[in-house]
PALOBA-188449 format. One line per field, with one value per residue (C-alpha): residue number from 1; residue in three letters; x, y, z negated. Coordinates in nm, 3 decimals, padded with zeros to 5 digits. Example, Ala and Ser with C-alpha at 12.3 -4.5 7.8 and 13.67 -1.06 7.14 Angstrom:
nr	1	2
rest	ALA	SER
X	01.230	01.367
Y	-00.450	-00.106
Z	-00.780	-00.714
***
This chain:
nr	1	2	3	4	5	6	7	8	9	10	11	12	13	14	15	16	17	18	19	20	21	22	23	24	25	26	27	28	29	30	31	32	33	34	35	36	37	38	39	40	41	42	43	44	45	46	47	48	49	50	51	52	53	54	55	56	57	58	59	60	61	62	63	64	65	66	67	68	69	70	71	72	73	74	75	76	77	78	79	80	81	82	83	84	85	86	87	88	89	90	91	92	93	94	95	96	97	98	99	100	101	102	103	104	105	106	107	108	109	110	111	112	113	114	115	116	117	118	119	120	121	122	123	124	125	126	127	128	129	130	131	132	133	134	135	136	137	138	139	140	141	142	143	144	145	146	147	148	149	150	151	152	153	154	155	156	157	158	159	160	161	162	163	164	165	166	167	168	169	170	171	172	173	174	175	176	177	178	179	180	181	182	183	184	185	186	187	188	189	190	191	192	193	194	195	196	197	198	199	200	201	202	203	204	205	206	207	208	209	210	211	212	213	214	215	216	217	218	219	220	221	222	223	224	225	226	227	228	229	230	231	232	233	234	235	236	237	238	239	240	241	242	243	244	245	246	247	248	249	250	251	252	253	254	255	256	257	258	259	260	261	262	263	264	265	266	267	268	269	270	271	272	273	274	275	276	277	278	279	280	281	282	283	284	285	286	287	288	289	290	291	292	293	294	295	296	297	298	299	300	301	302	303	304	305	306	307	308	309	310	311	312	313	314	315	316	317	318	319	320	321	322	323	324	325	326	327	328	329	330	331	332	333	334	335	336	337	338	339	340	341	342	343	344	345	346	347	348	349	350	351	352	353	354	355	356	357	358	359	360	361	362	363	364	365	366	367	368	369	370	371	372	373	374	375	376	377	378	379	380	381	382	383	384	385	386	387	388	389	390	391	392	393	394	395	396	397	398	399	400	401	402	403	404	405	406	407	408	409	410	411	412	413	414	415	416	417	418	419	420	421	422	423	424	425	426	427	428	429	430	431	432	433	434	435	436	437	438	439	440	441	442	443	444	445	446	447	448	449	450	451	452	453	454	455	456	457	458	459	460	461	462	463	464	465	466	467	468	469	470	471	472	473	474	475
rest	MET	ASP	HIS	PRO	GLU	GLY	ILE	PRO	ALA	GLU	ALA	ALA	SER	SER	HIS	ARG	GLN	ASP	SER	VAL	GLY	PHE	HIS	PRO	VAL	SER	GLN	ASN	LEU	GLN	THR	ALA	ARG	ARG	THR	ARG	ALA	PRO	SER	LEU	LEU	ARG	PRO	ARG	VAL	VAL	ARG	HIS	GLY	ALA	GLU	GLY	GLY	LEU	GLY	GLY	HIS	ASP	GLY	VAL	ILE	VAL	ARG	PHE	ALA	THR	LEU	GLN	LEU	PHE	THR	VAL	ILE	TYR	LEU	GLN	LYS	LEU	ALA	VAL	GLY	PRO	LEU	SER	PHE	GLN	VAL	SER	LEU	THR	ILE	PRO	ILE	MET	LEU	ILE	HIS	VAL	CYS	PHE	LEU	LEU	ILE	SER	GLY	ARG	MET	GLN	PHE	ALA	LEU	LEU	ARG	LEU	GLY	CYS	TYR	LEU	ALA	PHE	ALA	ALA	SER	CYS	CYS	LEU	SER	GLN	VAL	ILE	SER	GLY	GLU	ARG	PHE	SER	LEU	PRO	SER	ILE	ALA	GLU	LEU	LEU	LEU	ILE	TYR	SER	PHE	LEU	THR	VAL	THR	THR	GLN	VAL	SER	GLU	GLN	ALA	TYR	GLN	VAL	VAL	LEU	LYS	ARG	PHE	VAL	SER	LEU	MET	ILE	ILE	PRO	ALA	VAL	ILE	VAL	LEU	PHE	GLN	TYR	VAL	PHE	GLN	LYS	VAL	THR	GLY	LEU	GLY	ASN	PRO	LEU	SER	MET	ASP	ARG	MET	PHE	PRO	LYS	SER	ILE	LEU	LEU	GLN	GLY	TYR	PHE	TYR	GLU	ALA	HIS	TYR	PRO	TRP	ASN	SER	PRO	PHE	GLN	ARG	PRO	ASN	GLY	PHE	PHE	PHE	LEU	GLU	PRO	SER	VAL	VAL	SER	MET	PHE	THR	ALA	SER	ALA	ALA	ILE	ILE	GLU	LEU	THR	TYR	PHE	LYS	ARG	LEU	ARG	TYR	VAL	LEU	LEU	MET	ILE	GLY	ALA	THR	ALA	LEU	SER	MET	GLY	GLY	THR	GLY	MET	THR	MET	LEU	VAL	ILE	ALA	ALA	PRO	PHE	LEU	LEU	ALA	ARG	GLU	SER	VAL	PRO	ARG	ILE	LEU	VAL	VAL	ALA	VAL	ALA	ALA	ALA	ALA	ALA	LEU	ALA	VAL	ALA	LEU	GLU	ALA	ASP	VAL	SER	LEU	PRO	LEU	ILE	SER	ARG	LEU	GLY	GLU	LEU	SER	GLN	ALA	SER	SER	SER	GLY	SER	GLY	ARG	MET	LEU	ILE	PRO	ALA	GLU	HIS	LEU	ALA	ARG	LEU	LEU	VAL	ASP	PRO	SER	HIS	PHE	LEU	THR	GLY	SER	GLY	ALA	GLY	SER	THR	THR	ALA	GLU	PHE	GLY	LEU	ALA	TRP	ALA	ILE	LEU	LYS	LEU	ILE	ASN	GLU	TYR	GLY	LEU	LEU	THR	THR	VAL	ILE	TYR	VAL	ALA	LEU	TYR	VAL	MET	ALA	PHE	ALA	GLY	THR	TYR	ASN	VAL	PRO	LEU	ARG	ILE	ALA	ILE	SER	VAL	ILE	PHE	HIS	PHE	THR	GLY	GLY	TYR	LEU	LEU	ASP	ALA	MET	GLY	VAL	GLN	PHE	MET	ALA	ILE	ILE	PHE	CYS	MET	ILE	VAL	PRO	TYR	ARG	PRO	ALA	SER	GLN	GLY	ARG	ARG	PRO	GLY	ALA	TYR	VAL	GLY	ALA	ALA	ASP	ALA	ASP	GLU	ARG	MET	ASN	ARG	THR	ALA	PHE	GLN	THR	SER	THR	ALA	ILE	ILE	ARG	ASP	PRO	ALA	THR	ARG	ALA
X	00.524	00.751	00.826	01.185	01.322	01.271	00.978	00.624	00.389	00.164	00.461	00.594	00.247	00.213	00.551	00.451	00.138	00.320	00.325	00.649	00.847	00.988	01.126	01.199	01.548	01.800	01.850	02.185	02.040	01.756	02.002	02.213	01.909	01.798	02.127	02.186	02.051	01.832	02.030	01.950	01.961	01.778	01.409	01.328	01.139	00.767	00.564	00.187	-00.002	-00.342	-00.539	-00.642	-00.283	-00.177	00.055	00.432	00.580	00.248	00.141	00.466	00.446	00.077	00.154	00.443	00.219	-00.058	00.176	00.339	00.007	-00.116	00.185	00.161	-00.207	-00.227	00.125	00.213	00.182	00.441	00.812	01.143	01.442	01.480	01.256	01.549	01.563	01.252	01.214	00.875	00.829	00.715	01.066	01.261	00.972	00.976	01.357	01.386	01.114	01.262	01.610	01.463	01.290	01.608	01.814	01.552	01.533	01.167	01.263	01.544	01.697	01.565	01.898	01.807	01.643	01.932	02.179	01.971	01.935	02.313	02.364	02.105	02.278	02.618	02.485	02.321	02.644	02.869	02.653	02.687	03.065	03.104	02.870	03.059	02.730	02.619	02.387	02.183	02.326	02.003	01.808	02.031	02.017	01.638	01.608	01.834	01.675	01.318	01.394	01.603	01.271	01.224	01.515	01.359	01.084	00.916	00.648	00.325	00.019	-00.257	-00.478	-00.227	-00.188	-00.563	-00.573	-00.322	-00.547	-00.854	-00.671	-00.574	-00.937	-01.036	-00.773	-00.920	-01.272	-01.210	-01.043	-01.320	-01.590	-01.403	-01.397	-01.774	-01.818	-01.587	-01.769	-02.125	-02.049	-01.903	-02.181	-02.454	-02.309	-02.115	-01.820	-01.466	-01.316	-01.380	-01.107	-00.753	-00.436	-00.222	-00.418	-00.336	00.037	00.332	00.474	00.806	00.663	00.435	00.578	00.599	00.549	00.188	-00.148	-00.305	-00.588	-00.689	-00.966	-01.208	-01.243	-00.925	-01.109	-01.386	-01.404	-01.478	-01.177	-01.148	-01.169	-00.836	-00.947	-00.768	-00.469	-00.363	-00.121	-00.370	-00.695	-00.516	-00.341	-00.654	-00.831	-00.544	-00.576	-00.956	-00.943	-00.683	-00.913	-01.205	-01.000	-00.882	-01.240	-01.360	-01.068	-01.080	-01.370	-01.659	-01.817	-02.066	-02.074	-01.698	-01.697	-01.965	-01.793	-01.453	-01.584	-01.802	-01.507	-01.292	-01.552	-01.622	-01.253	-01.264	-00.922	-00.863	-00.596	-00.837	-01.100	-00.833	-00.719	-01.075	-01.109	-00.775	-00.858	-01.213	-01.129	-00.913	-01.181	-01.457	-01.247	-01.295	-01.676	-01.957	-02.093	-02.432	-02.262	-02.032	-02.334	-02.512	-02.206	-02.154	-02.516	-02.509	-02.183	-02.316	-02.635	-02.442	-02.217	-02.515	-02.686	-02.366	-02.317	-02.681	-02.661	-02.338	-02.146	-01.771	-01.600	-01.226	-01.109	-01.300	-01.193	-00.828	-00.858	-01.019	-00.723	-00.460	-00.482	-00.415	-00.042	-00.082	-00.344	-00.301	-00.387	-00.120	00.139	00.072	00.064	00.140	00.445	00.628	00.563	00.717	01.031	01.064	01.053	01.324	01.561	01.528	01.712	01.956	02.304	02.422	02.172	02.278	02.528	02.476	02.215	02.196	02.246	02.027	01.762	01.792	01.445	01.240	00.878	00.965	00.917	00.568	00.494	00.793	00.725	00.956	01.139	01.160	01.317	01.566	01.671	01.705	01.907	02.090	02.081	01.919	02.136	02.029	01.667	01.686	01.822	01.544	01.281	01.435	01.426	01.063	00.958	01.142	00.976	00.621	00.552	00.341	00.036	-00.178	-00.360	-00.317	-00.583	-00.430	-00.074	-00.152	-00.365	-00.125	00.180	00.027	-00.061	00.283	00.477	00.257	00.042	00.270	00.603	00.598	00.963	01.043	00.691	00.789	00.440	00.343	00.652	00.614	00.249	00.328	00.625	00.411	00.131	00.332	00.688	00.773	00.497	00.443	00.154	00.249	-00.022	00.052	-00.031	-00.268	-00.503	-00.557	-00.521	-00.549	-00.807	-00.695	-00.444	-00.389	-00.207	00.163	00.502	00.602	00.921	01.250	01.265	00.926	01.023	01.346	01.165	00.890	01.139	01.295	00.947	00.860	01.182	01.110	00.755	00.886	01.121	00.850	00.627	00.901	00.831	01.204	01.248	00.987	01.073
Y	06.223	06.021	05.672	05.540	05.404	05.029	05.004	05.018	05.292	05.051	04.902	05.245	05.347	05.041	05.117	05.474	05.345	05.084	05.194	05.013	05.281	05.078	05.290	05.183	05.050	05.200	05.078	04.926	04.726	04.605	04.490	04.309	04.130	04.024	03.856	03.689	03.337	03.255	03.138	02.962	03.292	03.512	03.485	03.359	03.593	03.529	03.478	03.461	03.256	03.321	03.074	03.286	03.395	03.041	02.965	02.987	03.027	03.023	02.707	02.527	02.617	02.526	02.183	02.144	02.227	01.998	01.701	01.756	01.802	01.482	01.287	01.437	01.339	01.007	00.862	00.963	00.607	00.473	00.456	00.359	00.201	-00.077	-00.091	00.027	00.356	00.430	00.752	00.881	00.844	01.206	01.332	01.204	01.298	01.659	01.673	01.568	01.809	02.103	02.037	02.040	02.374	02.523	02.416	02.549	02.879	02.844	02.849	03.023	03.021	03.270	03.409	03.494	03.158	02.979	03.150	03.061	02.701	02.667	02.801	02.549	02.261	02.365	02.393	02.049	01.884	02.078	01.996	01.624	01.648	01.849	01.638	01.314	01.124	00.851	00.988	00.870	00.982	00.891	01.114	01.415	01.346	01.328	01.648	01.848	01.705	01.785	02.144	02.213	02.261	02.586	02.750	02.769	02.995	03.143	03.401	03.355	03.566	03.581	03.391	03.107	03.083	03.053	02.782	02.588	02.627	02.517	02.209	02.119	02.137	01.926	01.666	01.641	01.558	01.184	01.135	01.341	01.125	00.810	00.939	00.982	00.635	00.471	00.632	00.564	00.205	00.112	00.278	00.116	-00.234	-00.262	-00.399	-00.269	-00.036	-00.184	00.023	-00.028	00.014	-00.194	-00.503	-00.443	-00.365	-00.535	-00.379	-00.315	-00.037	00.125	00.401	00.265	00.435	00.544	00.415	00.298	00.124	00.338	00.153	00.360	00.243	00.037	-00.295	-00.207	-00.316	00.048	00.226	00.601	00.691	00.771	00.846	00.530	00.721	00.898	00.783	00.810	00.989	01.293	01.350	01.329	01.563	01.813	01.810	01.831	02.117	02.291	02.258	02.396	02.696	02.768	02.756	02.992	03.228	03.247	03.084	03.035	02.751	02.614	02.255	02.214	02.388	02.151	01.845	01.928	02.026	01.715	01.492	01.665	01.596	01.235	01.147	01.186	01.346	01.625	01.780	01.905	02.030	02.218	02.384	02.498	02.642	02.828	02.964	03.069	03.409	03.507	03.401	03.581	03.897	03.961	03.926	04.163	04.170	04.014	03.724	03.671	03.656	03.406	03.179	03.205	03.114	02.824	02.691	02.717	02.536	02.258	02.216	02.199	01.935	01.728	01.740	01.655	01.358	01.243	01.267	01.224	01.551	01.500	01.841	01.823	01.462	01.561	01.831	01.578	01.343	01.587	01.448	01.092	01.032	00.755	00.932	01.077	01.427	01.416	01.272	01.545	01.849	01.807	01.575	01.761	02.094	01.968	01.839	02.158	02.375	02.159	02.162	02.536	02.605	02.314	02.459	02.125	02.162	02.507	02.412	02.037	01.774	01.404	01.308	01.290	01.022	00.987	01.118	00.836	00.776	00.930	01.271	01.183	01.298	01.531	01.872	01.992	02.240	01.987	01.725	01.980	02.102	01.749	01.620	01.929	02.198	02.538	02.724	02.496	02.533	02.913	02.898	02.656	02.897	03.179	02.962	02.866	03.229	03.340	03.067	03.069	03.422	03.617	03.836	03.605	03.283	03.394	03.179	02.858	02.974	03.032	02.721	02.474	02.633	02.590	02.229	02.159	02.287	02.221	01.911	01.630	01.509	01.664	01.769	01.488	01.474	01.506	01.535	01.809	02.018	01.965	02.069	02.388	02.463	02.441	02.657	02.918	02.966	02.777	02.949	03.315	03.508	03.843	04.109	04.471	04.720	04.903	04.601	04.621	04.352	03.987	03.752	03.629	03.912	04.117	04.444	04.391	04.394	04.108	03.927	04.042	03.754	03.846	04.211	04.119	03.881	04.136	04.389	04.127	04.025	04.383	04.416	04.090	04.206	04.521	04.317	04.070	04.349	04.472	04.318	04.305	04.037	03.798	03.517
Z	-05.760	-05.534	-05.647	-05.651	-05.330	-05.283	-05.526	-05.380	-05.500	-05.687	-05.872	-05.968	-06.086	-06.306	-06.463	-06.544	-06.721	-06.928	-07.293	-07.381	-07.200	-06.911	-06.627	-06.268	-06.223	-05.988	-05.633	-05.725	-06.012	-05.790	-05.525	-05.786	-05.925	-05.577	-05.507	-05.844	-05.881	-06.184	-06.485	-06.811	-07.000	-06.748	-06.657	-06.311	-06.080	-06.132	-05.816	-05.829	-05.575	-05.425	-05.637	-05.933	-06.002	-06.096	-05.808	-05.821	-06.168	-06.355	-06.176	-06.259	-06.627	-06.653	-06.504	-06.750	-07.045	-06.921	-06.884	-07.223	-07.402	-07.237	-07.364	-07.714	-07.735	-07.550	-07.586	-07.943	-08.073	-07.830	-07.917	-07.762	-07.930	-08.188	-08.495	-08.708	-08.515	-08.316	-08.121	-08.014	-07.640	-07.623	-07.710	-07.405	-07.176	-07.296	-07.303	-06.939	-06.829	-07.021	-06.878	-06.528	-06.591	-06.738	-06.437	-06.196	-06.383	-06.481	-06.850	-07.034	-07.378	-07.632	-07.749	-08.109	-08.166	-07.995	-08.227	-08.532	-08.414	-08.367	-08.722	-08.846	-08.666	-08.798	-09.153	-09.130	-09.018	-09.256	-09.559	-09.487	-09.456	-09.777	-09.989	-09.942	-09.976	-09.739	-09.474	-09.178	-08.847	-08.660	-08.902	-08.827	-08.452	-08.453	-08.657	-08.426	-08.112	-08.216	-08.317	-08.008	-07.826	-08.021	-07.840	-07.491	-07.365	-07.061	-06.996	-06.805	-06.739	-06.999	-06.755	-06.724	-07.102	-07.147	-06.879	-07.092	-07.397	-07.201	-07.077	-07.431	-07.537	-07.234	-07.319	-07.670	-07.552	-07.507	-07.850	-08.015	-07.855	-07.963	-08.323	-08.313	-08.166	-08.421	-08.710	-08.590	-08.481	-08.817	-09.017	-08.809	-08.780	-09.105	-08.906	-08.880	-08.620	-08.273	-08.103	-08.228	-08.024	-08.262	-08.160	-07.793	-07.802	-07.971	-08.283	-08.109	-07.891	-08.150	-08.368	-08.723	-09.057	-09.015	-09.142	-08.818	-09.003	-09.301	-09.483	-09.692	-09.961	-09.940	-09.985	-09.737	-09.370	-09.282	-09.133	-09.101	-08.730	-08.565	-08.209	-08.082	-07.941	-08.261	-08.526	-08.810	-08.909	-09.052	-08.718	-08.504	-08.748	-08.712	-08.332	-08.322	-08.573	-08.356	-08.055	-08.256	-08.375	-08.020	-07.894	-08.169	-08.105	-07.726	-07.545	-07.792	-07.594	-07.844	-07.714	-07.759	-08.097	-08.229	-08.079	-08.228	-08.570	-08.578	-08.487	-08.750	-09.019	-08.915	-08.895	-09.275	-09.263	-09.513	-09.286	-09.021	-09.265	-09.458	-09.135	-09.061	-09.412	-09.382	-09.036	-09.125	-09.286	-08.988	-08.741	-08.931	-08.970	-08.598	-08.614	-08.712	-09.068	-08.976	-08.803	-09.103	-09.333	-09.108	-09.097	-09.473	-09.548	-09.301	-09.448	-09.805	-09.706	-09.532	-09.836	-10.070	-09.855	-09.837	-10.213	-10.279	-10.041	-10.208	-09.881	-09.922	-09.829	-09.758	-09.879	-10.208	-10.265	-10.216	-10.484	-10.716	-10.670	-10.798	-11.150	-11.026	-10.988	-10.729	-10.515	-10.167	-10.289	-10.559	-10.321	-10.067	-10.295	-10.664	-10.661	-10.379	-10.554	-10.878	-10.704	-10.499	-10.813	-10.969	-10.669	-10.610	-10.937	-10.909	-10.827	-10.689	-10.402	-10.284	-10.013	-09.994	-10.063	-10.127	-09.764	-09.453	-09.479	-09.858	-09.950	-10.103	-10.203	-10.541	-10.374	-10.252	-09.897	-09.905	-09.756	-09.479	-09.702	-09.987	-09.760	-09.627	-09.974	-10.103	-09.807	-09.672	-09.942	-09.993	-09.739	-09.455	-09.566	-09.552	-09.197	-09.102	-09.237	-09.033	-08.719	-08.782	-08.831	-08.516	-08.312	-08.446	-08.574	-08.327	-08.279	-08.063	-08.157	-08.518	-08.691	-08.555	-08.629	-08.994	-09.044	-08.885	-09.051	-09.397	-09.317	-09.170	-09.469	-09.773	-09.721	-09.603	-09.472	-09.125	-09.085	-08.840	-08.695	-08.328	-08.182	-08.431	-08.358	-07.983	-07.990	-08.183	-07.955	-07.641	-07.779	-07.971	-07.848	-07.529	-07.331	-07.415	-07.256	-07.113	-07.133	-07.035	-07.310	-07.073	-07.081	-07.456	-07.720	-07.620	-07.775	-08.113	-08.148	-08.462	-08.504	-08.559	-08.389	-08.163	-08.243	-08.093	-07.845	-07.702	-07.666	-07.486	-07.252	-07.191	-07.056	-06.830	-06.713	-06.617	-06.418	-06.239	-06.160	-05.994	-05.777	-05.679	-05.555	-05.322	-04.981	-04.910	-05.175	-05.033	-04.799
***
């Protein structure tokens, strides 16, 4: 069978084998695409270099992800602006980098998510105008700025995406080792935490509002390890747990799995341990029955030993705190749940709320949806949920998606947590791995339909691939 004019035989063959039904484009369409410059709404032609397929577009995006993950991990404590309105340093760094990639055509807007984001922004602003309540303009600006990162995307090869994941795990090695050192040093010496960033930098450049030095118990010199660079123990435990889940999903390198799980446990943060518990069924569902039994027996034995030795287990201690009104467990789960149930049936909070920035400690550690309903109204919250689902629903990296989404929405006040949203954006929606159907399911993938944005970008990616393989289009 002759292949269409202007498309090499190998390109035409790959198109015929593609199960999504893509057919070679006409000569006129190819010519038009060759002459049109990349735009913000159209994917840039992807060129693969000789070094393992990570040159050209893939190389640029991998470097982008590496830099942004580095800043999210190592610079998250730093802030710019006055103490009255601090902005995490990671936000302007990512904003500048994303704008550069949009202008250069390496990234493009995901149209459905962009439309939903614009509806979300309009609803946020309109609810404040209608309510007549006093509101915080900086709070609205920060909210809209952080979630604007969910509107951009690009596609890379499966290999490039896994390189990004490996680099994230590598970046987490130093903080994980520091957690181990902080814990062992304090237990052995009886002294406090020897590594603390807040003793090295002035308060004016450190992001405020977090427990940098979390003593346990509160009157003890012992401080829960925070990995030095992280805002607090719960945050470092979330990142080490994420690294452990990624390792178990994709690479299964035992030394890194043990390091990350150990750091998660010794950080004494309930956030990371809860993520591991949530992800466990989805990780085990992909394993054989004998392996599941071995893991279950080992976990039960470890739990029994810990309970017998009277070791403090963060997740169990959090559940035991639910009956205490002033406890962390109650403030993270019980109090927000009670307020959410009340506001969901309050007609005065359907279109409007009490004003941006009005949520107080009375709401505990207000969940993202609770803060939105209270400050912006139910309508804005529904649009936010739609935007979140569009951005973060997917069929790859599923165990981490589910675990971190539950943590993000139901265990604390993460709505304006810039580094958390940026991390999820990089891993789940900014960088989308493209894997032809002929190669089978990707690691960590589950049966299900991809979101509409991914399907639209996939078709554009296939067209671009056909053009790249045409020698006439190369310099």
